[in-house]
C-alpha positions in Angstrom: 154.8 -88.0 136.5 152.9 -85.8 134.9 154.3 -84.4 131.6 157.1 -81.3 131.6 155.4 -79.2 128.9 156.0 -75.6 128.0 153.3 -74.5 130.7 155.4 -76.7 133.6 158.6 -74.4 132.2 157.0 -71.6 132.1 155.7 -71.7 135.3 158.9 -73.0 137.0 160.4 -70.0 135.6 158.1 -67.7 137.0 157.9 -69.5 140.3 161.5 -69.8 141.1 162.6 -66.1 139.7 159.9 -65.0 142.1 161.2 -67.1 145.2 164.6 -65.8 144.7 163.1 -62.1 144.3 161.2 -62.3 147.2 164.3 -64.0 149.4 166.5 -61.0 147.9 163.9 -58.3 149.0 163.7 -59.5 152.4 167.7 -59.6 152.9 167.3 -55.7 151.6 164.5 -54.4 154.7 166.5 -56.9 157.1 169.3 -54.8 156.2 166.6 -51.4 156.8 165.7 -53.9 160.1 162.6 -54.5 158.8 163.0 -57.8 159.5 164.6 -58.7 162.8 166.1 -61.6 164.2 167.4 -64.6 162.1 166.8 -64.8 158.4 168.0 -68.4 156.7 167.6 -67.7 152.5 167.2 -70.5 150.0 168.9 -69.0 146.9 170.1 -71.3 144.6 168.0 -74.4 146.2 165.0 -73.4 143.9 164.8 -76.5 141.9 164.2 -78.9 145.0 160.9 -76.8 145.7 159.8 -76.9 142.0 160.2 -80.6 141.2 159.0 -81.3 144.3 155.5 -79.7 144.1 155.1 -80.9 140.6 155.3 -84.4 141.8 152.6 -83.6 144.8 149.4 -83.9 145.0 148.7 -80.4 146.1 145.2 -81.1 146.9 146.3 -83.7 150.2 150.5 -83.8 150.4 151.7 -82.4 153.4 155.5 -80.6 154.0 157.2 -79.9 157.0 160.9 -78.5 156.7 163.7 -76.4 158.6 164.2 -72.6 159.3 164.7 -71.6 155.9 161.1 -71.6 155.0 159.5 -68.9 153.3 159.2 -70.0 150.0 158.0 -73.6 150.2 154.5 -72.0 152.0 154.6 -70.0 149.2 154.4 -72.9 146.3 151.9 -74.8 148.7 149.8 -71.9 148.4 150.0 -69.7 151.2 149.2 -65.7 150.1 153.1 -64.5 149.9 152.3 -61.1 150.9 151.0 -63.2 154.6 154.9 -64.7 154.6 155.9 -61.8 154.5 154.2 -59.9 156.6 154.7 -62.9 158.8 158.3 -61.5 158.6 157.3 -58.0 159.6 155.5 -59.2 162.9 152.5 -57.9 161.5 149.0 -58.6 162.7 148.4 -60.2 158.9 151.3 -62.7 159.1 150.8 -66.3 158.8 151.1 -66.7 162.2 149.8 -63.2 163.4 153.2 -61.9 163.4 154.2 -64.2 166.3 156.3 -67.0 164.5 158.2 -65.0 162.3 161.0 -66.4 159.7 161.5 -69.9 161.4 158.0 -70.6 161.9 155.8 -70.1 159.1 152.8 -72.4 159.2 149.9 -72.9 157.3 147.1 -75.9 158.2 144.9 -74.7 155.5 147.7 -75.8 152.6 149.2 -78.5 154.8 152.3 -76.8 155.4 153.6 -77.8 159.0 156.8 -75.2 159.5 159.4 -74.1 160.0 161.6 -75.6 162.9 164.1 -73.7 164.8 165.7 -77.0 166.7 167.8 -78.4 163.9 166.6 -81.7 163.1 163.6 -81.1 165.1 161.0 -81.9 162.7 162.2 -85.2 161.2 160.5 -87.1 163.6 157.3 -84.5 163.5 157.1 -85.6 159.9 157.2 -88.9 160.6 154.4 -88.9 163.4 152.5 -86.8 160.6 152.4 -89.8 158.0 151.7 -92.0 160.7 148.2 -90.1 161.3 147.6 -90.2 158.0 148.3 -94.2 157.7 146.1 -94.8 161.1 143.3 -92.7 160.0 143.5 -94.3 156.2 144.0 -90.6 154.5 145.8 -91.1 151.3 148.3 -88.6 152.0 152.3 -88.1 151.4 154.5 -86.4 154.0 157.8 -84.5 152.3 160.0 -84.2 155.3 162.9 -82.0 154.5 166.3 -81.0 156.4 170.0 -80.2 155.7 173.2 -82.3 155.8 173.8 -81.0 159.6 170.4 -82.5 160.5 171.3 -85.9 159.1 173.7 -86.2 161.8 170.9 -86.0 164.8 170.1 -89.2 166.7 166.5 -88.9 166.2 167.0 -89.0 162.3 168.1 -92.9 163.1 165.5 -93.8 165.7 163.0 -92.4 163.2 164.5 -93.8 159.8 164.2 -97.1 162.0 160.3 -96.7 163.1 159.1 -95.2 159.5 160.4 -98.3 157.7 159.4 -100.9 160.6 155.3 -99.1 160.3 156.2 -98.4 156.3 155.0 -94.5 157.0 154.4 -92.7 153.8 156.9 -90.4 154.1 159.5 -88.9 152.0 162.6 -87.9 153.7 164.6 -84.9 151.8 168.4 -84.1 152.7 168.8 -80.9 151.1 172.7 -80.9 150.6 174.1 -77.6 150.6 177.8 -78.5 151.2 177.4 -76.5 154.6 176.0 -77.0 158.0 176.0 -73.5 159.0 179.5 -73.0 158.1 180.9 -77.2 158.8 181.3 -78.6 155.6 179.9 -82.2 155.0 183.7 -83.3 154.8 184.0 -82.2 158.4 181.2 -84.0 160.1 181.3 -88.1 159.6 183.8 -90.5 157.6 181.5 -90.6 154.8 180.1 -87.6 152.1 177.1 -89.7 150.6 174.6 -88.6 153.0 172.1 -90.8 151.1 173.6 -94.2 152.1 172.4 -93.6 155.6 169.1 -95.2 153.6 170.8 -98.2 153.4 171.3 -99.5 157.2 167.1 -99.4 157.4 166.8 -101.1 153.9 165.1 -97.9 153.2 164.9 -97.1 149.2 168.0 -94.2 149.1 169.0 -92.2 146.9 171.4 -89.0 145.3 169.6 -86.6 143.1 171.1 -83.7 141.1 168.9 -80.6 143.5 170.1 -77.8 140.9 167.8 -79.4 138.1 164.1 -79.6 138.6 163.3 -82.2 136.0 165.6 -84.5 137.9 164.1 -83.8 141.3 160.2 -84.1 140.1 161.3 -87.5 138.5 163.1 -88.6 141.9 160.2 -87.3 143.7 157.5 -88.7 141.4 158.9 -92.7 142.4 159.5 -91.8 146.1 155.8 -90.4 146.5 154.0 -93.3 144.6 155.9 -95.4 146.2 154.9 -93.9 149.7 151.0 -93.9 148.7 150.9 -97.5 147.5 151.9 -98.6 150.5 155.6 -99.3 149.9 156.7 -97.1 152.9 159.2 -94.2 152.8 162.3 -93.3 150.6 165.2 -91.2 152.0 166.6 -88.6 148.8 169.8 -86.6 149.4 169.1 -83.4 147.1 172.6 -82.1 146.3 172.1 -78.6 146.0 173.5 -75.2 146.4 172.9 -72.1 148.9 174.3 -68.9 147.0 173.8 -66.4 150.1 175.2 -67.6 153.7 173.7 -69.6 156.4 171.9 -66.5 157.9 172.4 -62.8 157.7 175.1 -62.7 160.1 177.3 -65.9 158.1 180.0 -63.9 157.1 180.9 -67.0 154.8 184.7 -67.4 155.7 184.4 -71.1 155.3 184.0 -70.7 151.3 185.8 -68.7 148.4 183.9 -66.4 146.2 185.4 -68.6 143.4 183.1 -71.5 144.9 180.1 -69.7 144.5 180.5 -68.3 141.4 181.8 -71.9 140.3 178.0 -73.0 141.7 176.2 -69.8 139.7 177.0 -71.6 136.8 174.6 -73.7 137.2 171.8 -71.8 138.6 168.0 -73.6 138.2 166.8 -70.2 137.6 169.2 -69.8 134.3 168.9 -73.5 133.8 165.2 -73.3 133.3 165.1 -70.1 131.1 168.1 -71.6 128.8 165.7 -74.6 128.0 162.6 -71.9 127.9 164.9 -69.8 124.9 165.9 -73.3 123.6 162.5 -75.0 122.7 161.1 -71.5 121.5 158.4 -71.7 125.0 158.7 -67.5 124.7 161.0 -65.0 123.6 163.2 -62.9 125.1 160.6 -60.3 125.5 158.0 -62.7 127.0 160.6 -63.3 129.6 161.2 -59.9 130.3 157.4 -59.6 130.8 157.5 -62.4 133.6 160.6 -60.4 134.8 157.9 -57.6 135.3 155.5 -59.7 136.5 157.4 -61.0 139.5 159.1 -57.8 140.4 156.1 -56.1 140.5 154.4 -58.9 142.9 157.1 -58.6 145.4 156.8 -54.4 145.4 153.0 -55.3 146.4 154.2 -58.0 149.2 156.4 -55.4 150.7 153.8 -52.7 150.8 151.5 -55.3 152.0 153.9 -56.1 154.9 154.8 -52.5 155.5 151.1 -51.1 155.8 150.1 -54.1 157.8 149.6 -53.3 161.5 151.4 -55.0 164.6 149.8 -57.4 166.6 148.4 -56.4 170.1 150.9 -57.0 172.7 148.0 -58.7 174.5 147.9 -61.5 171.8 151.3 -62.7 173.1 149.4 -63.4 176.4 146.6 -65.1 174.5 148.5 -67.8 172.6 150.7 -68.8 175.2 148.3 -68.8 178.2 144.6 -70.5 178.5 143.5 -69.1 181.5 142.7 -65.3 181.0 144.4 -63.9 184.4 147.8 -65.3 183.0 148.0 -66.6 186.7 151.9 -67.5 186.5 152.7 -63.9 185.2 149.9 -61.8 188.1 151.8 -64.5 191.2 155.3 -63.2 189.7 154.0 -59.4 189.5 152.9 -59.9 192.9 
């Protein structure tokens, strides 16, 4: 694994702070109805992405995840302005405004979504890895999902085939404690989700998902195993989300005290403390980073606000191959 240097810590702080503020801005504009539909925010889980990106080779490795998927493509290299525009439903978005919050996608940067169906990305992640192995492509796929998706039957079918074929994939359960509003304890008679890998003799284990160093170390080992032909790994990243499951979540299932306790181990605060303790930056330099992040978020909002909506005809062109749309024509007649 690349050494975790001063530069890495400073990048982690700036990246994670930007992801947090980017999501905060989305929450604000959602209330203004500039973003509509579903909106699932990543606040609190940033260390998982920061650590993973540090261990990945971003020139060839791939990622697929669930619908809490706004900041991952940004980390993979997608222009954040285009991500915000997509959430606004604008033509300049990553999918020309047709995908929205749950379906961010970038073939160029090897980010394969964004999936609205719970657990739907698990077999797809293995499929991407199968394609790479079949075509002898030296790439590893990170397949991320939540604790709720870990209860889907397709996970077991996927784990079985991934081990059988020794696919270059890392399965990542981002366990933030709640499947929508249902706690892990209420979904199964075991709470250590990582142990699901044991039934398939898959290398597996729990990881402190609030500490990017611990995350990076775990991913580094798993990615190296996959790249060297050792097959898949299943990691349970124990993390927490500070906001509701989605913007419509009243969060009756947990207390404010519980959220406050987890905020004491906020990954951004942890990284900032190391930076100050090791004198990687002064308080004034931290403030400069904060200003830079704020300016960047404002630029994203301005870009999304000023971008045009797509032409309505695009919706038909994206679905129908034939230009006369025979199904629609028939219905009209």
